[in-house]
KOLMI-643771 format. One record per residue (C-alpha): residue number from 0; chain; z, y, x. Coordinates in pm, 1 decimal. Example, Ala and Ser with C-alpha at 12.3 -4.5 7.8 and 13.67 -1.06 7.14 Angstrom:
{num->0	cadena->A	w->780.0	v->-450.0	u->1230.0} .
{num->1	cadena->A	w->714.0	v->-106.0	u->1367.0} .
# end
This chain:
{num->0	cadena->A	w->2008.2	v->378.0	u->1480.8} .
{num->1	cadena->A	w->1709.8	v->190.2	u->1680.6} .
{num->2	cadena->A	w->1400.2	v->374.8	u->1733.8} .
{num->3	cadena->A	w->1124.4	v->310.7	u->1473.1} .
{num->4	cadena->A	w->760.3	v->275.8	u->1570.0} .
{num->5	cadena->A	w->498.2	v->222.9	u->1283.3} .
{num->6	cadena->A	w->157.2	v->68.4	u->1316.5} .
{num->7	cadena->A	w->-63.1	v->179.7	u->1039.8} .
{num->8	cadena->A	w->-430.8	v->178.2	u->955.7} .
{num->9	cadena->A	w->-601.9	v->439.8	u->747.6} .
{num->10	cadena->A	w->-619.4	v->339.9	u->353.4} .
{num->11	cadena->A	w->-423.9	v->11.7	u->424.9} .
{num->12	cadena->A	w->-113.0	v->-99.4	u->260.6} .
{num->13	cadena->A	w->41.9	v->48.7	u->585.2} .
{num->14	cadena->A	w->-13.9	v->398.2	u->457.9} .
{num->15	cadena->A	w->246.2	v->324.1	u->200.9} .
{num->16	cadena->A	w->498.2	v->249.5	u->479.9} .
{num->17	cadena->A	w->376.1	v->567.5	u->666.5} .
{num->18	cadena->A	w->426.0	v->780.9	u->370.0} .
{num->19	cadena->A	w->786.8	v->619.3	u->278.3} .
{num->20	cadena->A	w->871.0	v->693.3	u->652.4} .
{num->21	cadena->A	w->766.4	v->1047.8	u->628.8} .
{num->22	cadena->A	w->973.3	v->1091.9	u->286.6} .
{num->23	cadena->A	w->1279.1	v->889.4	u->422.0} .
{num->24	cadena->A	w->1432.4	v->1150.8	u->662.0} .
{num->25	cadena->A	w->1441.6	v->884.7	u->938.0} .
{num->26	cadena->A	w->1311.6	v->976.6	u->1299.6} .
{num->27	cadena->A	w->1003.4	v->758.7	u->1375.0} .
{num->28	cadena->A	w->705.2	v->751.9	u->1582.2} .
{num->29	cadena->A	w->343.6	v->624.7	u->1432.0} .
{num->30	cadena->A	w->20.0	v->479.4	u->1607.9} .
{num->31	cadena->A	w->-304.5	v->433.1	u->1435.9} .
{num->32	cadena->A	w->-477.1	v->111.7	u->1438.1} .
{num->33	cadena->A	w->-788.3	v->143.6	u->1298.0} .
{num->34	cadena->A	w->-900.0	v->-214.8	u->1154.1} .
{num->35	cadena->A	w->-1253.0	v->-136.5	u->1081.4} .
{num->36	cadena->A	w->-1292.4	v->-60.6	u->1460.3} .
{num->37	cadena->A	w->-1119.0	v->-412.6	u->1551.4} .
{num->38	cadena->A	w->-834.5	v->-258.2	u->1689.8} .
{num->39	cadena->A	w->-585.2	v->-480.9	u->1533.1} .
{num->40	cadena->A	w->-763.3	v->-775.0	u->1744.2} .
{num->41	cadena->A	w->-698.9	v->-601.7	u->2083.1} .
{num->42	cadena->A	w->-480.7	v->-779.0	u->2348.5} .
{num->43	cadena->A	w->-233.1	v->-491.1	u->2351.7} .
{num->44	cadena->A	w->-165.2	v->-492.2	u->1973.5} .
{num->45	cadena->A	w->-177.8	v->-885.1	u->1951.7} .
{num->46	cadena->A	w->101.8	v->-868.6	u->2210.7} .
{num->47	cadena->A	w->318.6	v->-693.4	u->1950.3} .
{num->48	cadena->A	w->190.6	v->-879.1	u->1652.6} .
{num->49	cadena->A	w->20.2	v->-1205.1	u->1722.8} .
{num->50	cadena->A	w->-87.9	v->-1221.3	u->1361.6} .
{num->51	cadena->A	w->-287.1	v->-920.6	u->1397.1} .
{num->52	cadena->A	w->-211.7	v->-772.6	u->1070.6} .
{num->53	cadena->A	w->-101.4	v->-448.2	u->964.0} .
{num->54	cadena->A	w->168.4	v->-303.3	u->912.9} .
{num->55	cadena->A	w->398.6	v->-354.8	u->1184.7} .
{num->56	cadena->A	w->710.2	v->-165.2	u->1221.8} .
{num->57	cadena->A	w->924.2	v->-175.7	u->1550.8} .
{num->58	cadena->A	w->1264.7	v->-165.1	u->1524.0} .
{num->59	cadena->A	w->1423.0	v->-119.9	u->1865.3} .
{num->60	cadena->A	w->1334.0	v->-475.3	u->1997.1} .
{num->61	cadena->A	w->1282.6	v->-637.1	u->1678.5} .
{num->62	cadena->A	w->930.8	v->-671.7	u->1519.2} .
{num->63	cadena->A	w->913.7	v->-628.9	u->1127.3} .
{num->64	cadena->A	w->605.3	v->-722.8	u->927.4} .
{num->65	cadena->A	w->494.9	v->-718.4	u->566.1} .
{num->66	cadena->A	w->491.9	v->-412.8	u->378.9} .
{num->67	cadena->A	w->733.8	v->-541.3	u->131.4} .
{num->68	cadena->A	w->995.2	v->-604.6	u->396.7} .
{num->69	cadena->A	w->935.7	v->-271.7	u->580.7} .
{num->70	cadena->A	w->942.3	v->-71.6	u->249.7} .
{num->71	cadena->A	w->1264.4	v->-257.4	u->175.2} .
{num->72	cadena->A	w->1397.6	v->-182.4	u->530.2} .
{num->73	cadena->A	w->1306.3	v->204.4	u->510.3} .
{num->74	cadena->A	w->1462.2	v->230.4	u->162.3} .
{num->75	cadena->A	w->1782.9	v->55.8	u->282.6} .
{num->76	cadena->A	w->1815.4	v->280.3	u->584.2} .
{num->77	cadena->A	w->1698.4	v->629.9	u->452.7} .
{num->78	cadena->A	w->1955.1	v->877.0	u->375.5} .
{num->79	cadena->A	w->1748.6	v->987.9	u->82.5} .
{num->80	cadena->A	w->1816.1	v->678.8	u->-138.9} .
{num->81	cadena->A	w->1459.5	v->580.3	u->-183.2} .
{num->82	cadena->A	w->1574.8	v->245.5	u->-290.7} .
{num->83	cadena->A	w->1842.3	v->155.4	u->-543.9} .
{num->84	cadena->A	w->2187.9	v->13.4	u->-449.3} .
{num->85	cadena->A	w->2207.7	v->-337.6	u->-391.8} .
{num->86	cadena->A	w->2349.5	v->-572.1	u->-658.0} .
{num->87	cadena->A	w->2202.3	v->-348.6	u->-944.1} .
{num->88	cadena->A	w->1915.0	v->-387.5	u->-1194.3} .
{num->89	cadena->A	w->1724.8	v->-95.7	u->-1029.8} .
{num->90	cadena->A	w->1718.5	v->-273.0	u->-696.3} .
{num->91	cadena->A	w->1601.5	v->-597.8	u->-865.3} .
{num->92	cadena->A	w->1322.6	v->-392.5	u->-1044.7} .
{num->93	cadena->A	w->1218.6	v->-236.4	u->-704.8} .
{num->94	cadena->A	w->1169.8	v->-612.9	u->-570.7} .
{num->95	cadena->A	w->983.1	v->-703.7	u->-889.1} .
{num->96	cadena->A	w->722.5	v->-409.8	u->-846.2} .
{num->97	cadena->A	w->670.0	v->-482.6	u->-469.2} .
{num->98	cadena->A	w->625.0	v->-841.8	u->-535.6} .
{num->99	cadena->A	w->365.5	v->-792.8	u->-812.9} .
{num->100	cadena->A	w->187.5	v->-537.6	u->-602.6} .
{num->101	cadena->A	w->158.3	v->-783.7	u->-276.2} .
{num->102	cadena->A	w->120.9	v->-1102.0	u->-448.5} .
{num->103	cadena->A	w->-96.8	v->-1019.6	u->-755.8} .
{num->104	cadena->A	w->-236.5	v->-686.3	u->-724.6} .
{num->105	cadena->A	w->-333.0	v->-695.4	u->-334.1} .
{num->106	cadena->A	w->-501.1	v->-1028.3	u->-422.0} .
{num->107	cadena->A	w->-706.4	v->-930.9	u->-722.9} .
{num->108	cadena->A	w->-903.0	v->-690.0	u->-482.4} .
{num->109	cadena->A	w->-984.1	v->-952.4	u->-237.1} .
{num->110	cadena->A	w->-1284.4	v->-1089.3	u->-420.4} .
{num->111	cadena->A	w->-1469.6	v->-756.6	u->-393.0} .
{num->112	cadena->A	w->-1336.4	v->-647.4	u->-62.5} .
{num->113	cadena->A	w->-1359.4	v->-982.6	u->140.2} .
{num->114	cadena->A	w->-1584.6	v->-1257.8	u->-60.0} .
{num->115	cadena->A	w->-1637.1	v->-1425.5	u->281.2} .
{num->116	cadena->A	w->-1271.6	v->-1546.5	u->250.3} .
{num->117	cadena->A	w->-1367.9	v->-1763.5	u->-46.3} .
{num->118	cadena->A	w->-1752.2	v->-1819.8	u->15.2} .
{num->119	cadena->A	w->-1954.2	v->-1902.2	u->329.1} .
{num->120	cadena->A	w->-2273.2	v->-1861.4	u->105.2} .
{num->121	cadena->A	w->-2348.7	v->-1475.5	u->36.0} .
{num->122	cadena->A	w->-2607.3	v->-1588.2	u->-264.6} .
{num->123	cadena->A	w->-2291.3	v->-1713.1	u->-440.8} .
{num->124	cadena->A	w->-2106.8	v->-1352.6	u->-405.5} .
{num->125	cadena->A	w->-2221.4	v->-1240.1	u->-731.0} .
{num->126	cadena->A	w->-2079.8	v->-1553.6	u->-900.8} .
{num->127	cadena->A	w->-1758.5	v->-1482.9	u->-729.5} .
{num->128	cadena->A	w->-1762.8	v->-1110.8	u->-894.5} .
{num->129	cadena->A	w->-1823.8	v->-1255.5	u->-1215.6} .
{num->130	cadena->A	w->-1459.2	v->-1372.2	u->-1209.8} .
{num->131	cadena->A	w->-1322.1	v->-1142.1	u->-977.5} .
{num->132	cadena->A	w->-1408.7	v->-814.4	u->-1144.4} .
{num->133	cadena->A	w->-1273.5	v->-894.0	u->-1490.4} .
{num->134	cadena->A	w->-947.3	v->-1011.8	u->-1304.2} .
{num->135	cadena->A	w->-928.1	v->-705.7	u->-1099.1} .
{num->136	cadena->A	w->-982.8	v->-481.9	u->-1427.2} .
{num->137	cadena->A	w->-707.5	v->-669.9	u->-1609.9} .
{num->138	cadena->A	w->-449.9	v->-690.7	u->-1324.2} .
{num->139	cadena->A	w->-469.3	v->-302.2	u->-1290.8} .
{num->140	cadena->A	w->-451.9	v->-245.3	u->-1654.2} .
{num->141	cadena->A	w->-127.7	v->-418.4	u->-1644.5} .
{num->142	cadena->A	w->-0.5	v->-187.5	u->-1359.1} .
{num->143	cadena->A	w->-87.0	v->107.9	u->-1603.1} .
{num->144	cadena->A	w->100.1	v->-44.7	u->-1886.0} .
{num->145	cadena->A	w->396.6	v->-94.5	u->-1690.6} .
{num->146	cadena->A	w->395.1	v->283.8	u->-1571.0} .
{num->147	cadena->A	w->384.7	v->410.2	u->-1957.3} .
{num->148	cadena->A	w->633.7	v->683.8	u->-1999.4} .
{num->149	cadena->A	w->739.4	v->681.3	u->-1636.7} .
{num->150	cadena->A	w->739.2	v->954.0	u->-1396.2} .
{num->151	cadena->A	w->765.6	v->710.0	u->-1097.2} .
{num->152	cadena->A	w->788.6	v->326.5	u->-1078.0} .
{num->153	cadena->A	w->1151.3	v->278.2	u->-1125.9} .
{num->154	cadena->A	w->1180.5	v->579.1	u->-1383.0} .
{num->155	cadena->A	w->1262.7	v->960.2	u->-1308.3} .
{num->156	cadena->A	w->1330.3	v->912.0	u->-942.5} .
{num->157	cadena->A	w->1097.3	v->859.8	u->-636.7} .
{num->158	cadena->A	w->1128.7	v->529.3	u->-447.3} .
{num->159	cadena->A	w->978.7	v->321.3	u->-189.7} .
{num->160	cadena->A	w->769.2	v->145.1	u->-433.1} .
{num->161	cadena->A	w->569.9	v->455.2	u->-534.0} .
{num->162	cadena->A	w->373.4	v->517.7	u->-230.3} .
{num->163	cadena->A	w->292.0	v->140.6	u->-262.9} .
{num->164	cadena->A	w->133.5	v->200.6	u->-605.3} .
{num->165	cadena->A	w->-50.0	v->486.2	u->-471.9} .
{num->166	cadena->A	w->-239.4	v->286.7	u->-226.7} .
{num->167	cadena->A	w->-356.6	v->49.1	u->-494.8} .
{num->168	cadena->A	w->-467.5	v->357.3	u->-698.3} .
{num->169	cadena->A	w->-656.5	v->486.2	u->-403.2} .
{num->170	cadena->A	w->-825.9	v->177.4	u->-360.8} .
{num->171	cadena->A	w->-919.1	v->141.9	u->-722.3} .
{num->172	cadena->A	w->-1084.3	v->486.0	u->-691.4} .
{num->173	cadena->A	w->-1312.7	v->389.3	u->-407.2} .
{num->174	cadena->A	w->-1677.6	v->469.4	u->-458.6} .
{num->175	cadena->A	w->-1757.9	v->84.4	u->-497.4} .
{num->176	cadena->A	w->-1463.2	v->-13.8	u->-706.2} .
{num->177	cadena->A	w->-1414.5	v->274.5	u->-957.9} .
{num->178	cadena->A	w->-1738.3	v->172.8	u->-1181.7} .
{num->179	cadena->A	w->-1585.6	v->-167.3	u->-1262.1} .
{num->180	cadena->A	w->-1208.3	v->-8.7	u->-1360.4} .
{num->181	cadena->A	w->-1108.2	v->100.8	u->-1700.5} .
{num->182	cadena->A	w->-940.9	v->426.0	u->-1762.7} .
{num->183	cadena->A	w->-575.0	v->421.2	u->-1639.2} .
{num->184	cadena->A	w->-395.2	v->740.5	u->-1741.7} .
{num->185	cadena->A	w->-57.8	v->631.1	u->-1674.3} .
{num->186	cadena->A	w->-152.7	v->539.3	u->-1311.9} .
{num->187	cadena->A	w->-361.2	v->864.3	u->-1250.0} .
{num->188	cadena->A	w->-85.2	v->1074.7	u->-1350.2} .
{num->189	cadena->A	w->151.8	v->889.8	u->-1130.4} .
{num->190	cadena->A	w->-95.9	v->922.2	u->-848.6} .
{num->191	cadena->A	w->-125.5	v->1276.6	u->-894.6} .
{num->192	cadena->A	w->260.1	v->1332.1	u->-844.7} .
{num->193	cadena->A	w->241.0	v->1147.8	u->-544.9} .
{num->194	cadena->A	w->-66.8	v->1363.0	u->-406.8} .
{num->195	cadena->A	w->160.2	v->1673.2	u->-475.8} .
{num->196	cadena->A	w->422.9	v->1572.1	u->-246.4} .
{num->197	cadena->A	w->367.0	v->1716.8	u->97.7} .
{num->198	cadena->A	w->452.1	v->1399.2	u->268.8} .
{num->199	cadena->A	w->160.3	v->1216.5	u->138.8} .
{num->200	cadena->A	w->-117.4	v->1459.0	u->269.4} .
{num->201	cadena->A	w->54.6	v->1479.3	u->600.6} .
{num->202	cadena->A	w->32.0	v->1109.2	u->645.3} .
{num->203	cadena->A	w->-305.1	v->1074.2	u->494.5} .
{num->204	cadena->A	w->-444.5	v->1346.5	u->715.4} .
{num->205	cadena->A	w->-275.5	v->1191.8	u->1025.6} .
{num->206	cadena->A	w->-467.3	v->879.9	u->956.3} .
{num->207	cadena->A	w->-786.7	v->1081.6	u->914.6} .
{num->208	cadena->A	w->-803.8	v->1071.9	u->539.8} .
{num->209	cadena->A	w->-885.3	v->1380.2	u->381.2} .
{num->210	cadena->A	w->-963.9	v->1508.4	u->-5.3} .
{num->211	cadena->A	w->-1346.6	v->1451.2	u->91.1} .
{num->212	cadena->A	w->-1322.0	v->1079.7	u->220.9} .
{num->213	cadena->A	w->-1049.5	v->937.4	u->18.5} .
{num->214	cadena->A	w->-1276.8	v->742.0	u->-231.1} .
{num->215	cadena->A	w->-1474.3	v->596.1	u->77.8} .
{num->216	cadena->A	w->-1513.1	v->229.1	u->86.7} .
# end
């Protein structure tokens, strides 16, 4: 088995990969790269990932990026069976979830988190939010709907999808986001289950996230 080293940033999608690795039973190293401090733009990090994005997983000499790909790799290599077998509907559903989270849910936060990527004129940000906030609200309600009557994303068993879901729930509870979001009882119950797992707090604390600051912007 090649050596594994994850580069993660507090509360970012990479936190899902961090938790999945801790749950996986695989040996790994982790390095915290703080996006808010611009550490993802340093020469040392860009030498590893020239795109300057988080997460990055070093697999021996191989560089793997994108949370969906990294989570899939962890699930495939873990002795704890955190990804259903290949050529099964369970595996297909896992990829359905991760595609939905990366391509739809993640993007729905962007008008609120990074309006400058859409508009140069700050005076137009409120107009962007008129569209962005309802879209985010409806997207998160769809996640909640899909979690109805489920302990975990794929049913009764924990998988690499679950920490990915947890990260987006954590974002939804940020002090600057929560006032715009509807009640999501199913997702709240799911997040509570993830927070009850020792690996979750071990990884959050390692990244500097505590119960007191978990909802900070």
